[in-house]
C-alpha positions as CSV (number, residue, x, y, z in Angstrom):
1,X,-19.3,-12.3,7.5
2,X,-16.2,-11.8,5.3
3,X,-16.5,-11.3,1.5
4,X,-13.8,-12.8,-0.7
5,X,-11.4,-10.6,-2.6
6,X,-12.8,-11.9,-5.9
7,X,-16.3,-10.8,-4.9
8,X,-15.1,-7.4,-3.7
9,X,-13.3,-6.9,-7.0
10,X,-16.5,-7.8,-8.9
11,X,-18.5,-5.3,-6.8
12,X,-15.9,-2.7,-7.4
13,X,-16.2,-3.3,-11.1
14,X,-19.9,-2.7,-10.8
15,X,-19.2,0.6,-9.1
16,X,-16.8,1.7,-11.8
17,X,-19.3,0.7,-14.6
18,X,-22.1,2.6,-12.9
19,X,-19.9,5.7,-12.6
20,X,-18.9,5.4,-16.3
21,X,-22.6,5.1,-17.3
22,X,-23.5,8.2,-15.4
23,X,-20.5,10.2,-16.4
24,X,-20.1,13.2,-16.2
25,X,-22.8,13.3,-13.5
26,X,-21.4,12.8,-9.9
27,X,-23.1,10.3,-7.7
28,X,-23.5,10.3,-3.9
29,X,-22.5,7.2,-2.0
30,X,-26.2,6.6,-1.2
31,X,-27.1,6.4,-4.9
32,X,-24.3,4.0,-5.7
33,X,-25.2,1.7,-2.8
34,X,-28.9,1.8,-3.8
35,X,-28.1,1.1,-7.5
36,X,-25.9,-1.9,-6.8
37,X,-28.1,-3.1,-3.8
38,X,-25.3,-3.1,-1.2
39,X,-24.9,-1.6,2.3
40,X,-23.8,2.0,2.3
41,X,-20.9,1.5,4.7
42,X,-19.6,-1.4,2.6
43,X,-19.8,0.6,-0.6
44,X,-18.0,3.6,1.1
45,X,-15.2,1.2,2.0
46,X,-14.9,0.0,-1.6
47,X,-15.1,3.6,-2.9
48,X,-12.2,4.7,-0.6
49,X,-10.2,1.7,-1.8
50,X,-10.9,2.7,-5.4
51,X,-9.9,6.3,-4.6
52,X,-6.6,5.1,-3.1
53,X,-5.9,3.1,-6.4
54,X,-6.5,6.3,-8.4
55,X,-9.6,5.0,-10.2
56,X,-12.1,7.4,-8.8
57,X,-12.2,10.9,-7.4
58,X,-14.1,12.2,-4.3
59,X,-15.9,15.5,-4.5
60,X,-16.6,17.1,-1.2
61,X,-18.2,20.3,-2.4
62,X,-21.5,21.2,-3.9
63,X,-21.8,23.0,-7.2
64,X,-21.8,26.4,-5.3
65,X,-18.4,25.5,-3.7
66,X,-19.8,24.8,-0.2
67,X,-18.2,21.9,1.5
68,X,-20.3,18.9,2.5
69,X,-20.2,17.9,6.2
70,X,-21.0,14.3,5.9
71,X,-21.6,13.6,2.2
72,X,-19.4,12.9,-0.8
73,X,-20.0,12.6,-4.5
74,X,-17.9,10.3,-6.7
75,X,-16.7,10.3,-10.3
76,X,-14.3,8.3,-12.4
77,X,-10.8,9.6,-12.6
78,X,-9.7,10.9,-16.0
79,X,-7.4,7.8,-16.4
80,X,-10.1,5.4,-15.6
81,X,-12.7,7.1,-17.8
82,X,-10.2,7.0,-20.8
83,X,-9.6,3.3,-20.2
84,X,-13.4,2.5,-20.1
85,X,-14.1,4.7,-23.1
86,X,-11.3,2.9,-25.1
87,X,-12.6,-0.5,-23.9
88,X,-16.3,0.2,-24.9
89,X,-15.5,1.7,-28.3
90,X,-13.6,-1.3,-29.5
């Protein structure tokens, strides 16, 4: 089943809003998928697309600096955070 571009964009907006609400906390792909009630692989695909657009950043290391083998945490990019902050404060 194929999801329309419009629906993909709306789900991507939900992801960005979730990351903004939880900022500065970093979220794993699993937590994002669980929160927006979507399949993890589909969410990962959207996250990678948002990363390519420069809206989010992927963190591949834990707080001690050890690289994850199969996991990733996500956060809003500074540019996207500033845009959300400006939009919510007006």
